[in-house]
C-alpha positions as CSV (number, residue, x, y, z in Angstrom):
1,X,-3.5,22.6,38.2
2,X,-4.7,21.8,34.7
3,X,-5.0,18.3,34.0
4,X,-2.6,16.6,31.7
5,X,-1.9,13.5,29.5
6,X,1.9,12.8,29.0
7,X,1.8,10.2,25.8
8,X,5.5,8.4,25.9
9,X,6.1,7.9,22.2
10,X,8.1,4.9,21.0
11,X,8.7,3.1,17.9
12,X,7.8,3.9,14.0
13,X,5.9,6.5,12.4
14,X,2.8,4.3,12.2
15,X,3.2,3.2,15.7
16,X,3.6,6.6,16.8
17,X,0.3,7.7,14.8
18,X,-1.8,5.3,16.4
19,X,-0.4,5.9,20.3
20,X,-0.9,10.2,19.3
21,X,-4.6,9.6,18.1
22,X,-5.7,7.4,20.6
23,X,-4.2,10.0,23.3
24,X,-5.5,12.7,21.6
25,X,-9.0,11.4,21.5
26,X,-8.7,10.8,25.3
27,X,-8.0,14.5,25.9
28,X,-10.6,15.5,24.0
29,X,-13.1,13.3,26.1
30,X,-11.9,14.0,29.0
31,X,-10.9,17.8,28.8
32,X,-7.2,17.4,29.1
33,X,-4.1,18.7,27.9
34,X,-2.0,16.4,25.9
35,X,1.7,16.9,25.7
36,X,4.5,14.5,24.1
37,X,7.3,12.5,25.7
38,X,9.7,12.6,22.7
39,X,12.6,11.1,24.4
40,X,12.4,8.7,26.9
41,X,11.6,5.7,24.9
42,X,13.7,6.4,21.9
43,X,16.5,7.2,24.6
44,X,16.1,3.2,25.8
45,X,16.3,2.2,21.9
46,X,19.1,4.3,19.9
47,X,19.4,3.5,16.4
48,X,15.9,2.0,16.3
49,X,13.6,4.5,15.9
50,X,12.8,8.2,16.6
51,X,9.9,10.6,17.1
52,X,8.6,11.0,14.0
53,X,5.5,13.5,14.3
54,X,7.5,16.6,13.8
55,X,6.5,16.1,10.2
56,X,3.0,16.5,10.5
57,X,1.0,20.2,12.0
58,X,0.0,18.4,15.4
59,X,-1.7,20.8,18.1
60,X,0.2,19.2,20.8
61,X,3.4,20.1,22.7
62,X,6.5,18.9,23.8
63,X,6.4,17.8,27.2
64,X,8.8,19.4,29.6
65,X,12.0,17.6,30.7
66,X,9.9,17.3,34.4
67,X,7.6,15.4,32.8
68,X,9.6,12.7,31.1
69,X,11.8,9.6,32.6
70,X,15.1,10.4,31.2
71,X,18.3,8.6,32.4
72,X,19.0,5.4,34.8
73,X,17.5,7.7,37.3
74,X,14.3,8.4,35.0
75,X,14.1,4.8,34.3
76,X,14.0,3.3,38.4
77,X,11.7,6.6,39.4
78,X,9.3,5.8,36.4
79,X,9.3,1.9,37.7
80,X,8.9,2.5,41.2
81,X,5.9,5.2,40.3
82,X,4.5,2.1,38.3
83,X,4.6,-0.1,41.4
84,X,3.0,2.1,43.7
85,X,0.2,3.0,40.8
86,X,-1.2,-0.4,41.6
87,X,-2.5,0.6,45.0
88,X,-3.5,4.0,44.1
89,X,-7.2,4.7,43.1
90,X,-6.9,7.5,40.9
91,X,-4.1,6.1,38.4
92,X,-1.0,8.1,37.2
93,X,-0.7,5.4,34.7
94,X,-2.4,4.1,31.6
95,X,-0.6,1.4,29.9
96,X,-2.0,-0.6,27.4
97,X,-3.2,-4.3,28.8
98,X,-2.1,-7.0,26.5
99,X,-2.5,-11.3,27.3
100,X,0.0,-13.8,27.5
101,X,0.4,-13.9,23.8
102,X,1.3,-9.6,23.6
103,X,-1.9,-9.9,21.8
104,X,-4.4,-6.4,23.0
105,X,-7.7,-6.0,21.9
106,X,-10.1,-2.6,21.8
107,X,-10.6,-1.6,25.4
108,X,-13.6,1.3,25.8
109,X,-13.0,1.5,29.4
110,X,-9.9,3.5,29.4
111,X,-13.0,6.4,28.8
112,X,-14.3,5.9,32.1
113,X,-11.3,5.4,34.5
114,X,-10.5,7.7,37.6
115,X,-7.2,9.3,36.9
116,X,-5.0,11.6,38.8
117,X,-4.0,15.2,37.3
118,X,-0.6,13.9,35.5
119,X,-1.4,10.8,33.7
120,X,1.3,8.9,31.8
121,X,0.2,6.8,28.6
122,X,2.2,3.9,27.2
123,X,1.2,1.4,25.0
124,X,0.6,0.9,21.1
125,X,-3.6,1.4,21.0
126,X,-3.8,-0.4,17.3
127,X,-7.8,0.0,16.7
128,X,-9.4,2.9,14.8
129,X,-12.0,2.7,17.5
130,X,-10.3,4.5,20.2
131,X,-10.6,7.6,18.0
132,X,-13.5,7.0,15.0
133,X,-15.2,9.7,16.9
134,X,-13.0,12.2,16.3
135,X,-11.5,11.2,12.8
136,X,-11.9,15.0,11.4
137,X,-10.1,16.0,14.1
138,X,-7.5,13.2,13.6
139,X,-7.7,14.1,10.2
140,X,-6.3,17.8,10.7
141,X,-3.7,16.7,13.0
142,X,-2.1,14.5,10.9
143,X,-1.5,17.2,7.8
144,X,1.6,17.0,6.1
145,X,4.2,20.1,6.8
146,X,5.8,19.1,3.3
147,X,3.0,18.3,1.3
148,X,3.4,21.0,-1.3
149,X,7.1,19.7,-1.8
150,X,5.6,15.8,-1.7
151,X,3.5,17.1,-4.9
152,X,6.9,17.6,-7.2
153,X,7.3,13.6,-6.7
154,X,7.0,12.5,-10.3
155,X,4.6,9.7,-8.9
156,X,2.2,12.3,-7.1
157,X,0.9,12.6,-10.8
158,X,0.7,8.6,-11.5
159,X,-0.8,8.2,-8.2
160,X,-3.2,11.3,-8.0
161,X,-4.6,11.4,-12.0
162,X,-4.9,7.3,-12.9
163,X,-7.0,4.6,-11.0
164,X,-4.1,4.2,-9.0
165,X,-4.0,1.4,-6.0
166,X,-1.2,1.3,-3.4
167,X,0.6,-2.3,-2.8
168,X,3.2,-2.4,0.5
169,X,4.9,-5.4,1.2
170,X,7.3,-6.0,4.1
171,X,10.9,-7.6,3.5
172,X,12.7,-8.7,6.4
173,X,10.5,-8.8,9.0
174,X,11.8,-11.3,11.2
175,X,15.6,-10.6,10.5
176,X,15.9,-6.8,10.8
177,X,17.5,-5.6,14.1
178,X,20.4,-6.3,16.5
179,X,21.2,-10.0,17.2
180,X,18.4,-11.3,14.6
181,X,20.1,-12.0,11.5
182,X,20.3,-15.5,11.4
183,X,19.0,-18.6,9.3
184,X,16.2,-19.1,11.2
185,X,15.0,-15.6,10.9
186,X,16.0,-15.6,7.2
187,X,13.8,-18.6,6.5
188,X,10.7,-17.3,8.5
189,X,11.2,-13.9,7.0
190,X,11.3,-15.1,3.2
191,X,7.8,-17.4,4.1
192,X,6.4,-14.2,5.3
193,X,7.2,-12.5,2.0
194,X,6.0,-15.3,-0.2
195,X,2.7,-15.3,1.9
196,X,2.0,-11.4,1.4
197,X,2.7,-11.8,-2.1
198,X,-0.1,-14.7,-2.2
199,X,-2.4,-12.2,-0.6
200,X,-1.4,-9.6,-2.7
201,X,-2.0,-11.6,-5.9
202,X,-5.3,-12.3,-5.0
203,X,-6.2,-8.8,-4.3
204,X,-4.6,-7.8,-7.6
205,X,-7.3,-10.3,-9.4
206,X,-10.2,-9.0,-7.4
207,X,-9.1,-5.0,-8.4
208,X,-8.7,-6.1,-12.2
209,X,-12.4,-7.1,-11.9
210,X,-13.4,-3.9,-10.3
211,X,-11.8,-1.3,-11.5
212,X,-11.2,-0.3,-15.2
213,X,-7.4,0.6,-16.2
214,X,-5.5,-0.2,-12.8
215,X,-2.4,1.0,-12.0
216,X,-0.8,-0.7,-9.6
217,X,2.3,1.1,-7.5
218,X,4.3,-1.1,-4.9
219,X,6.2,0.3,-1.7
220,X,8.8,-1.5,0.2
221,X,11.6,-1.2,2.9
222,X,13.7,-3.5,0.8
223,X,12.4,-2.4,-2.7
224,X,15.5,-3.4,-4.6
225,X,15.3,-6.7,-3.9
226,X,11.7,-7.5,-5.3
227,X,11.4,-9.8,-8.0
228,X,8.6,-8.1,-10.0
229,X,7.9,-11.7,-12.1
230,X,6.4,-12.7,-8.7
231,X,3.2,-10.5,-9.1
232,X,0.2,-11.0,-11.7
233,X,0.1,-7.4,-13.3
234,X,2.0,-5.1,-14.2
235,X,3.8,-2.9,-10.9
236,X,5.5,0.4,-10.9
237,X,8.3,0.2,-8.1
238,X,8.2,3.3,-6.2
239,X,11.9,4.4,-6.1
240,X,12.9,7.8,-5.6
241,X,15.4,10.0,-7.2
242,X,18.0,10.9,-3.9
243,X,18.3,14.2,-5.0
244,X,15.1,15.0,-5.3
245,X,14.1,13.2,-1.2
246,X,17.7,14.1,0.4
247,X,16.4,17.3,2.3
248,X,13.0,15.6,3.0
249,X,11.7,12.8,5.2
250,X,11.5,9.5,3.2
251,X,9.1,8.0,5.5
252,X,6.5,10.9,5.3
253,X,7.3,11.5,2.0
254,X,5.9,7.3,1.1
255,X,2.9,8.1,3.5
256,X,2.0,10.9,1.9
257,X,1.8,9.5,-1.6
258,X,-0.1,6.6,-0.4
259,X,-2.8,8.4,1.1
260,X,-2.8,9.8,-2.9
261,X,-3.4,6.1,-4.5
262,X,-7.1,5.6,-5.2
263,X,-7.6,2.6,-3.7
264,X,-5.7,0.0,-1.3
265,X,-3.7,-3.5,-0.6
266,X,-3.0,-3.1,2.9
267,X,-0.7,-5.7,4.3
268,X,-0.3,-6.2,8.5
269,X,2.1,-3.3,8.7
270,X,0.8,0.2,10.8
271,X,2.3,2.4,8.2
272,X,0.5,1.6,5.1
273,X,-2.8,1.1,7.3
274,X,-2.0,4.7,8.1
275,X,-1.7,5.4,4.3
276,X,-4.9,3.9,3.6
277,X,-6.9,5.1,6.7
278,X,-5.9,9.1,5.6
279,X,-6.9,8.6,1.8
280,X,-9.5,10.9,1.2
281,X,-11.3,9.6,-1.9
282,X,-14.7,8.6,-1.1
283,X,-15.2,5.9,-3.2
284,X,-11.6,4.0,-1.9
285,X,-11.5,0.1,-1.8
286,X,-9.4,-1.2,0.8
287,X,-8.5,-4.7,0.8
288,X,-6.6,-6.4,3.8
289,X,-5.7,-9.6,4.4
290,X,-7.6,-12.4,6.4
291,X,-5.2,-14.3,9.0
292,X,-4.9,-17.4,7.5
293,X,-2.4,-16.2,5.0
294,X,0.4,-15.8,7.7
295,X,1.5,-19.1,9.2
296,X,3.8,-17.7,12.0
297,X,2.6,-13.9,12.3
298,X,0.0,-12.3,14.0
299,X,-1.1,-8.4,14.9
300,X,-0.8,-6.9,17.9
301,X,-4.7,-5.9,18.2
302,X,-7.3,-8.0,17.6
303,X,-9.1,-4.8,16.8
304,X,-6.5,-4.0,14.3
305,X,-8.4,-4.1,10.8
306,X,-12.0,-1.6,10.5
307,X,-14.8,-3.1,9.6
308,X,-15.1,-1.3,6.5
309,X,-12.0,-2.8,4.4
310,X,-13.1,-5.8,2.8
311,X,-11.3,-9.2,4.1
312,X,-9.8,-11.0,1.2
313,X,-9.8,-14.6,1.8
314,X,-7.1,-17.4,1.2
């Protein structure tokens, strides 16, 4: 019987890319077939997220229903299997380990453990250390299917023909989602936005000294409500004509355009992390914030930032 890894995808596009890249690398290392559970987690969190990797030319197949835990019966079955797995020598489940604060670290031992023929994999695995040895393979897996259409965006020329620098700003970080819109979370979200802007302005000052004629381009999940006067440089907001992207996946369009920027100011977000990581400019400069910028936010993995990215201190 062919040995398999069944990857349970969840959350948004950037998270799914981390999960897939790690599972792909593990499958390569262990000589297993990787298949994707594109339903179980998303059924449990309706209208929050959906399977998003269909926008790439990935090689892995979708798992059959027999390898998914759908419906209430599937939920109970998965729960009992996970409990029994604690007593098994050959593990059926690989679940990312987190500490009491829900923070994880790169765990190289996932490549050395003894697993059952069908291995169910769950977790975020937000570190390039899991898949850096397979970088060339991962870049090919994440080739955009609609790249020729994406190039028709008027922003494509701006990004590809200038000393362009991508900037992302995460708005409403604590107040998005069901039952999260309250005064306390609104205040936390606004503070996090201000803290990001402080870091972004320090990064802009860095690029002004390093890059000639920089062109700054800004993406955000709430782009309309951003005041450009808060920034220390002239910035172009990336706002698409709805007629252009009507038939396209906007998240994939934005991610592709971010990869076309020459340099990057990266915030603690998996989405723009991947935009910077997939950028093909060999001379790219990628800036990332030190943790002391943020008073109430911590990244999920202590090994989130690649060693080659430059840290901007407060």
